[in-house]
N, C-alpha and C positions, 0 to 999 in steps of 0.2 A: 718477166719476173714471175717466179712461182707464186701460186696462191695457197699452196699447202706444202708443208715440210715437217720434218720431225723436230728439228732444233733450229732456232734462230739465235745466232750470236750477234750482239749489238756492240760494235766497236771494232775498228780495223787497225789497232796497234798490235804490239807483240802479244798482249793477253788474248785478244780475239783471234788473231791468226794462229797462235799456238793451240788454242782450244779447238778451232775448226779442224786443223790438221790432225790433232790427236783423236778427235771424234772419229775421223775416217780410219785411223789406225786401229781403233777399238771396234771397227766393223759397221759404224753408222755413217753411211755416205749420203743419205738424203738430208743434208744439212746445209744451212745458208748463213752467210755473214753479211750484215748490212752496215755500211759506214757512211756517215753524214757527209764526208768529203772524200779525200783520197786516203789510201792506206798509209799509215804512219804519220798522219798530219797532226796528231796531238803531241803528247810528251815524247813519243818514241823517236820522232825525227831528230830531236836535239839531244838525245841521250848520250852520255859519255861512254856508254856501251861496254862497261867492264864485265868480264865473265870470270868469276872466281868460284872456287870450290868451298870457301869458308862459310860455315853456318853455325848458328847457336845451338842446334840440336840435330839429331840424326836425320829427321825428316827433311830439314832444310839442306843438309849435306847431300842427301839422296837425290832431291829434286835438282840440285845444282849439278851433280854428277851427270844426271840425265841430260841436262841442258848442254853441258860440255860435249858429251858423246854425240848428241844429235847435231850440234853445230859443226862438229868436226866432220860428220858424215855429209852434211850439206855442203861444206867447204870443198870436200873432195869429190863432189858429184860432177863428173865430166860434162854433163849436159847443161848444168846451171851452177857453176862454181860461184862461191861468194867469198868476200874478203874476211878472213878470220885469222887474227894473229894468235894462234893457239900455242900455249906452253911457253910464253915469254917468262913466266914466273912472277911472283909478287911477294912483297914483304909488308907485314903489319908491324910497325915499330913499337917499342916499349921503353919507357924510362923509369919504371918502378919494378921491383921484384914481384909485387902482387900481380901486375899485368903479365909478367912472364909466367907466373904460376897459372894464370888463366889460360895462356897459350898452350901450356903443357897439358892442361885438362882437355882443351879442344882438340889437340893432336891425338890424344887417347880416344876421345869420342869419335873422331873421324875415322880412326883406324878400324873401328867396328863396321864401317861402311866401305871398307877397302879403299879408303882415301888416305894418302900418306903426306902429312905435313912434317916440317922439320923446324925445330926450335933452334935458333942460331944466335951467336953472340954479336956484339956491336961490330967487331972487326970483320966478321964474316958478312954482316949486312953491307958494310962499305965495300968489301971485295966484290960482292955480287951487284951492287949499284954504286959505281965509282963516283957518282955526282953528289953523294950525301956525306955530311960531316958526322962524326961519332960523338960530338959534344952532347952531354946530357942524354946519352943513349946507352941502354943496357943490352938490348938485343931485339929480336923480332921473331915472327912466325913466317916461315917460307912455304908458299903454295906453288908447287912446280908447274901446275896446269893453268895458272892465272893468264888472262889474255884479254883481248878486246875484239869486237866484231862490228861490221857495218850494219846499222839498224835497218835501213831501208831494204838492203839486199836480203837480210835475214827474213823479214816479214814477207817479202815477195816470194822468196823460196818456199816458205811454209804454205802461203796461199796457192802457189803453183802446184805443189804436191797435193794439196787438198782438192784443188779443181780436177787434177788428173784422176783422183779417186772417186769423183762424182759430186763433190760439194760445189756450191755456187757462191760467188761473191758479187754483191751489188754495191758499187761505189756511188757517191753523190746521191745517197738515198737516206735523208734524215728520217728518224723515227719521230712521229708526232703523237703517238698514244699507245697504250697497252691495255687490253681488256681481257680479264680472265673469266671463263665461262663456268657454268655449274659443274661440268665434268673435269674441271681443273686444266683444261687446255687454254691456249692463249690466242688472241689475235694481235699481231703487231701491225700497227697502222703507220704507214709511211707516206711521204709526199708522192710516191709513185704507185700506191695501191696497198692493199692489206695482204698480210701473209698469216694464215692460220697455222698453228704449230702446237706440238705437245709441250715443248720446253723452251723457256727463254733464258738466255745468259746475258747478264750485264757485264760488259767488258769495256766500259766507257771512260776509263782513265779519269782525268780531272772533271769530266762531265757526268760522273757516276750518279750524282744526286739529281740531275735533271731527268735521267731515266728512272731512278728510284722513285721520284715523285709520281711518275706515271703509273706505278703499281702501288702507291700509297705507303712507301717505306722510306726511311732515312738511313743512310749508311755512314758509319763513323769514319769518314775519310776527309782529310783536309789537305790542301796544297800549300807548298812552300816555294818561294822563289829560290832558285839555285843557280849560282854563277860559276862559270869556268872560263878560262881563256886559253888560247893557243899561242905559243911563243914563236918567235922567229927561229931560224935554224941555230942549233947549238953545235959548235965545232966538235966538242967532246963526244957527242952522240954520233956524228958523222964518222969520227975516227975510231969508235969503239969496236967495230967489226961484228957486233951482235946487237939485237934489240935490247933496250933497257927494261928491266923488270918494272912492274907496276909497284907503286908505293902508296901506303895508307898510313897516315900519321895522326894518332890520337894526341900527340904532344902539342901539335900546332894546328890541328883540325883541317888538314888538307889532304888531297890525293893527287897523284900525277901518273901519267902513262906516256909512252912515246907516241907522237903523232908526226909522221914523216921523219924529218931529222930535228924536230923540235919536241916540245912537251905540251900535253894537255894538262892544265893545272886547275883543279876544282877546289872550292872552299865551303866549309861549314862554319860560318862566322857566328859569333855569339849574338851580334846585333842583327838577327835574321828576321824574315818578314813572311807572313802568311800571304796567300793569294786567292782571289776569287771568293772571299767570304760573303760578299754581298751580291753574288751573281757573276756570270761570265758572259762577255760580249759574244753574241752568236757568230760574229765574224772573226773571232780569235782562232785562226786556222793557220797552221804552218807559221805561227807567230811567236814573238819573244817579248819579254818585258824589257823596259828601258834598263840600260847598263847602270850600275851603281857600285863602282869599284871603291868608293870611299867606305862603304859598309864592310869591306873585307880587308881593310888596311892592317888590322891587327893580325889576321891570319897570314897575310902576305909577308909580314915581317918575320913570322916564325918559319915560313917556307924559305925565305932568303937565308935565314940562319942555318937551316938544315941543308939547303942546296945553294951554296954561294954562286954557282954559275948563273942562277936566275938574275942576279943583279947586273949581269953583263949583256942581257938579251932583251929585245923589244917584244911588245905584245902585238900579235898579228890580228887576232879576232877575239871579241868578247861575246859570250853566250849567256843570257839570263832567261831561264825558262822555268815553268812550274813543274814540280814533281810531287807525287801524292804520298801521304803518310796516313797511318791508322793510329789508334791509341797506344799500341805497344810496338809500332814500327813494322810488324809482320803483316803480310797481305791478308785479305779476306778472300778465301778460295773455297767455295762449297755452297751448300744450300742457303738461301736467303731466309732468315728467321720468320716464322709465321706464314710462309707462303709455300704452296705446293708447285712442283714443276718449275721452280725458279731458282737460278743459281747466279753466282757472281764470281768474278775474278778481277779484283780491284785492289787499290791501295798498294800497287807494286812500285815501291820507291826505287828498287833496283831491278826494274822490269826486264831489261834486255838480258842481264846476266842470269836471271832466274826464270824468265818467262817460259822457256821450253819445258822446264820441269813443272811449273804451275799448271800449264795447259794439259800436261800429261796426267797429273793427279786429278784435275777437275774432270777430264774426259772419262777417267775410270769411275769417278763417283757418279757421273750422269748415266753411264751405260750399265755399270755393275752394282751401283749402290754404295760401294766403298772403293778406296784406293789400296794399292799394295802396302802403303805405309799408313800408320795412324796419322790423320791430318788435323788433329785437334789444335795444334799450334797455328793453323791457318783458318780454322773454322769460323765463319762469320757469326756463329752463335755463341762464341766465347765472350762477346760483349752483350750486355742486356740493356735494360731500360735507362741506365745512367749515361749511355753513350751518345750524348748530344753534340751539337756543333761546337759549343764553347769548350767542352772538355777535350774534344778531339784536337782542336786548334792548340790548346795549352800543351797537350802531350806531344803534338807534332813539333812544336817549337823546342820542347825539352829534348826530344829524341834527335832532332836536327843538330842541336848544340852538342850532343854527345854521340855523334854518328859512329865514330870508331872506338868508343869506350863501352865495352860490354858490361852487362849487369853482373855484379858479384852475387853469390848466394846471400839471400836475406837482404838484398839491397832494394829499397823501395824509394824511388825518386819522388820529389815533393810536388811536382806540378799536378794540378787538377785534383788535389786532395783538400778536404774529404769529399768524395762523391756520394757515398752512402753512409748514413750513420743511424744509430738508434738513440732513444732517450738516455741510454747509459754511456754513450761515447764520451761526453764531457766529464761525467762522474768518474769514469775509469781513468781518463787522462789526468784528472786532478789527483788521482790516487797513484800516479806514477807509471801508468801503462805506456808501453811502446807498442805501436800498432803495425801490423802487416796489412796487406790488401788482398781481399778475396772477392773476385767478381765486383770490384768497386767498393765493397764494404770495408770499413775500418774495423779490423778484428785484433784483439789484444794478442801481441806476439810474446811478450814477457813483461814482468813488472820491474822497472828500473830500480836498482838499489839506491840511487841518488839522482837528483834532477840533472846533474851534468854528465851522467853516465853515457858514453858514446863509444860503442864497440868499433873495432877496426874491420873494414871490409876485407874478407880473406876467403880463400878456399880451404883454410885450415880451421881448427877450433879457435873461436875468438873469445873475447872477454865475457860473453854471455854464458859460457860453459858452466861456471859455478852458480850463476843466477838460476839457470834452468834446472840444475841439479837440486837446488834447494826447493824449487817448486814441486819437483817430482817427489822428493822425500816427504814433503808435507802431504801430498795426495796419498802416498803409500802408507803413511803412519797415522794421518789424521783426517782432514777433510779440506777439499779445495773447491773453489767456485770459478767457473769460466763462462763468459758469454760466447755463444756460437751464433753469430748473426748470418743472415743470408742463406741459411740452409734451405735447400729447395723442398717445398712442401706443396703437393698437389692433392686436393680433396676430390675423391672419386665417389660419386653417388649413382644411384640407379639400380634396378633389380638385376642387371646383368654384370654388375661390377666385378664379382668374383670370377665369373666365367671369362670375362675380358682379361683380367690379370692372369688367370691360369694360362691363357693363350700367349701372353707376353713373356712370362717367366719360364726358364728352362727347368725349374724344379718345382717342388710342391709349395703352394702358397696357402698359408693358414687362413681359414675362414672363420675361426672361432672369435666370437666377440670378446674384447678385452685382452687379446693376444697380439703379439708383434712377431713378424718373421723377416728374415733377410733373404734376398734372392738376386738373381742375375738375369738380365735381358740380353738376348743375342741378336746379331744382325742376320741377314738372310744367308750369309756364308758360314754361320755357326760360330762366329767370333764374339767376344765380349763387347757389348754395346753400352750397357749401363749396369749399375749396382743400385739397389734400393731396398729400404725397409718398407714393410706393409703393416700398418697398425689398424686394427678393426675396432671402430668406436661404435658403441650401441647408440640407439636413438635416445635423445635427452632434450632438455630445454635449450640446448645449444645447437640442435640440428637433428636431422633424420639419421638413420643408420648410415654409416659412411666409412670409407677407407682413407687413411692418410698415407700417401706415397711420398717417401722422403729420400732425397739423394743429395749429392754434393752441391754446394752453392753454385759452382761454375756451370752446372748442368741445367740451369733454370730453363733456358730456351730449348736446349738440345733435347731434354727428355720430354718436354711438352709436345714438341714437334713429332717426336717418335711415337708417342702414345696416340696423338690425334691421327697420324697417318694410318694407324692400324685399327681404328674404330670402324665397325661395320655399320652401315646405314640403318639396319633394323635392330641394333642393340640399344637397350635402355641404359646408357652410360653417359654421365656428365662429368666434365673435368673443370676444376676451378683452382687457380693458383692462389696459395696463401703465403707465398714466399716473402712478400714484402709486408705482410700483415702480422706475422708471428716471429718471435725470436726465442732461441733456446738458451736457458741457463742450465749448465751442467754442474751437478753437485756430485763430487767423486771422492772416494776414500772410505775407509772402514767406519768412520763416524758419520757418513752421509745420511744414514737412516735416522740417527739421532737428531740431526738438524731438520730433516723433513718432518719428523714427528713433532718437533717443537714449533713448526710453522704452518702445518696443514692438518686439518682434522680428518683422520682416517686411520685405519689399521694398516700400517706399512710393514708389518712383519713379513718375514720371508715366506711364511705359509699363506698369508692373505694377499700378498703382492709379490709373487716370485719373479725371477728373471724372465724377461720377455713378456711382461705384462704392461697394459696401458690402462689409465684411469683418468677421468675428469675430476677436478677438485678445485679448491681455492688455496692458494699460497698467501697467507695473510688475507687481504681483501681482494687479491688479484685472481681472476679466473685462470685456471691452468689445466694443461693436459700433461700428465706425468707418464713417462715410459721408463721401465727398468731395463736400461741398455747401458753398455759400456764400450767406449773406444780406448779406454786407458788400461783395462784389465783389472781395475779395482771395482768394488761395489759402486755403482753410479746410477744417477737418475737424470734423464733428459726432461727438463721442465719447460714445456712449450707455453709461451705467454703472449697474448695480444700486445702489440707494441704500446698501446695506450695505457696498459697496466704494468708494463715492464719494470718501471722504477719502483712501483709499490711492491712487486714480488721480490725485487733485488733487496730492498730495505728489510723486508720480512726475513729473508734468508740470512742477510748479514747480522741482523739482531739475534736470530736464533743460533747463529754460528759462533757468536762471541764466546759462549761457554765451552766450545769445543775446539777453539783455535783455528777457526776457518780463515783461510787466506786465498787470495786470487791466484790463478795460474793462467798461462797463455798457450798459444798454438805450438810453440817450440817444445814445451813440456809434453803436449799431446803427441807430437810427432815422435819424440823419444819413446813414449810409452806404447804407442801403437806398433812401432817397430819390434818391441820386445814381445808383443803378442802376435806378430806376423799378420796383423790386420793390413789390408791392402788399400791403396789410394787410387781412386778413379783418375785415369789419364796419367798416372805414374806407373803403377803396376798392372792396372786394368786397362788394356788397350785393344784396339780392333785388329791387331796383327796376330793375336793368339786366341785360342779357344779355351773354354773353361777347364778342360783336362790339362792342357799345357800350363794353365795358370794355377793348377793345384786346387781346383774347386770342384772336384769330383762329387763331393758330398752334397753339392747344391744342384746336381743334375739328375733328372728322372726321365730317362729316354722312353720308359714304358708307360708314362702317365697319359699319353695321347698327344695330339698335335700341338706344337708350339712354334713360334717363329724361330727358324733356323734349325729345326730338329733334323730334317733330312740331310742337310749339309753337315751337321755335327756328326751324325752317324757315319757318313762317308769319311769324314776326317778321322774319326776314331779308328776306323778300320785301317787307315794308312799309317797310324802311329804319329807320335809327336815330333815336331821339328826342333823345338826348344822346350825347356821345362823351367818354370819359376822355382828358384831355390832360395833358402835363407842361408846367409853367409856370416861367418865371423871373420873380421879383418884384423890382422895383427899390426895395428898402427894406433898410436896415441896422438898423432899430429893433426889428423883431420878426418872427416867422414868420407865415405865413398859417395861420389857425386853422380847423378843420373847421366847416363851415356858413357861413363868410363868403361874401358875394355878390361876384360879378364883374359889372361894369357896363359898358355902352356907353351913355353919356348917362344917361337915366333908366330904361333897360331892363336888367333882370337877365338876363344871358346865360350864367351858370354858377354853380356852387356848389363851394367847396373841400371836398375830402374829407380831405386831410392836407397838412402842410407842415413844413419844417424847413430849417435852414441846412446846406448841403453844405460841410463843412470841407475836403475835398480839391479841390473845384472852385471854392470861393469864391463860390458862388451861393446865393441865397435861393430855395428850390425849393418847388413845390407840385404836387399833383395836384388836378384838378377835373373834374367833368362839365360840359361846355359845350354850347351849341347847336351842331349840326353845322356851321353856316356859319362857326364860329370855331375849328374843330378843326385847320385847316391850320397848318403851321409858319410862324411869323412873324405870325400873327394877334395883334392887340393889343387890350387891354381894360384896365379899371381894377379893382383890388382894393379893396374897402371894408375897411380895416384899422383897427379900433377908432376909427372916426370920421374917418379920413383916407383919401383916395383915392390909391393908388400904382399906378404903371404895372406891367402884367404882360404877358408875351409868351409865346406857345406856342413851345416849343423841341422839338428831337428828343428822344425818350425816351432814357434811359440816358446822361446827359451825362458820366459817368465811365467810361472804358474801354468804349466801346460795342461793341468786338469781343470782349469777355469774355476777353481774353487773360490777364489777371492771375489770374483765378480758375481758369483751366484750366492754369496753368503747371505 
């Protein structure tokens, strides 16, 4: 066994084997995989092994497409062919028009990745799958490339290719400890000796937290018992003359695929069960849980109704084994939060179908720092301090119970809430607030007009339209108050803080005390990594001179890791998170200054406190830090308050606002207003697939300012010209907004992809942002938006359709 290697991958299932293979494909061949038993002896061996192209976003579709193409190549390898039923086709059923609406959106989204789904009616579903009944069925989504694969053969094929490239695989080699050294390298301790390495990868399936504990971290991954059975032979399948398509049924919570001349039938029962919460037997290897078919009786009845042939056939084999889930159902693939040179590829509930793509994206991140797609939907850092065992288990149960029911826009399911709150959460709830969830935080979405108000989940405009419009009107003409909790805030101190930030940002960073600036951080490929405000606070009785770095709530772990990774050892720079200590109250509207004047002693005139200023003060009796910033396009103040004083500041502002008609507003109103200003959202419009020039942020780039992270790569990219360009669009539809991922078309050609969309209530425009082919970037360019099955006209318009001179927010 080697004593030194570049990467050690721990775990020999599909996650580990795929990562090992793809590392060799990216050029790193001095790599090792260690497995405590035999390859595929965990969840992989009993996988139902379905391989679908369906995904909830373009990154997921892209990685699944890679899996399908890779598996087809492996199956066709004459030296080591594997069993892969490729292209049997698959149907996702629907019994409501809202589900069909969603399928039409996903078909549009997939088209942008050159994946072609088909939305079909109930009769066509039955024609393609003659075993099903059309009772209580409207239609479905057809995936022509759906299929299934042999799990053990797949992993052995990947391991074989990795070995041929130079990698090594050590079976029956349990890991007993992990030690990280001062230079951030690792020693992997095993029962057969130690291996020193640069990088460690946790690919341990349901034993993920046994290895996580060895490096002092916990991963939000929980396991669920999952049952399927194999039927005896079905005569109709034998006589069909073709393989049956796969079936996934959100109506009755089951799936099935052909297995020989019978069916493999799997269940997602409501009376489901977690597994391994109190530890896992070390001898649980190539093992299963006891059968418990009583638990799936309700699901089985629905399956019988959909497929009457099942009532005439016996059960051949029952399988009940653990599968892993995360808080949102998507895997954790990428850097481990708070650790250097440590990655994970875990929580793969559909591991076999997706594993080829997951290993591909992870290998790119390890070798190159980023993948070809933005991987935020998989990033382990998208969950922060709230992601404990109990929350993960509750969300795993909820997700299991809704396996084939996708999330609608603005749908926030109830399990595990509230995870993060502020002192104002119950106060706002009592005032009629409906909450959305941002990085676990309960944030006001809108104020309900009545306690019983319940909007319909839909891809179109819903009953909140007029509610949000009223909130926006109040902000535009009077004054509104919103709580923005969880906003990422990092306090940066030390004599070298400004030089450090200058190196991190691609543009000029203000150093003036009492001033605030906005800027962008790039990765080493010159692509957008982060967006942040920088506020310079002078020394006071609240602390030494310091910088407040502020960014999106979801970026809490992401940005801290990025900043820490780029600190030099000889720099006088210290970072301290204030994210969970401070909350923002946003005061917005033309009367905002009047309310602030009535609640805080200071000169708040435009001359004394102009746009992009920051000042410490008291709001009522609450210590506060106020910034003259606006995400709404109106005059606005961000009032940062310690959580201990938040309620006091809120009461002071509400009391001062009574004379000016102050009302609460929520996140949906903010979304509408920021679209009208063409302000961008991190991980919606700002992603690692595009550079700042392609994203329309030229004014924030200073290539001549000296060295900064990503500068050389950005200069090279600039010389090559843009591949896409972010554009503002007006959509000619009053039925619904443009949804992220939707395709923009010219005839049969995809010419762009929507990143965000919403109705602008002040402009009366249906607005969208989209990355389009450069030839379509000019104002007036016309195309068609695929909107849930319909094509609607879309036109490129000048950015910032509301108050383009920024006069209102600078008033």
